[in-house]
Steps between C-alpha positions, in 0.01 A plus 500: 500500500787736576629470147157582361503824703857584389419428135189715526690790637770471226229489231312815641849683522582410144156602384528839669839564362386412143197716535727799573786421263310387184338842440838673542670264255220531253514884516876489449497278189200647326494804274388838636156467336425167653634551855170582661320222311750235621479602862121527487456170314726323759279630789189416313610140447584463877158643588327259265679209643388592855152536383504166312643319801239655715216397280632150450537466877137579571291224648267509215768457238801274601545582872323191636687210659415276210610735216791703623749284313353627174612858589855386514461302181380812304807683619727224395327499144551874464867482599561214250328695224726794561820294514415308176407814307834685592703335233260558213 
């Protein structure tokens, strides 16, 4: 149980750091005309991810004790789709 708590803290720390560093990096590598769009789009994606996870976790959607595994499965499907489309 102790290792789960440590892994959770490391995961949350990395997510927080990436939430702050990714918009900075995107604004540095983008052109002047696209800087605002890149920063805004990054925050919009984070907000939509939080909204999606909240909706999926509702008791009426997939938050019940017999369907919570599907919430993780959907996330795995999305990650695999992104990984496999990166090389194309």
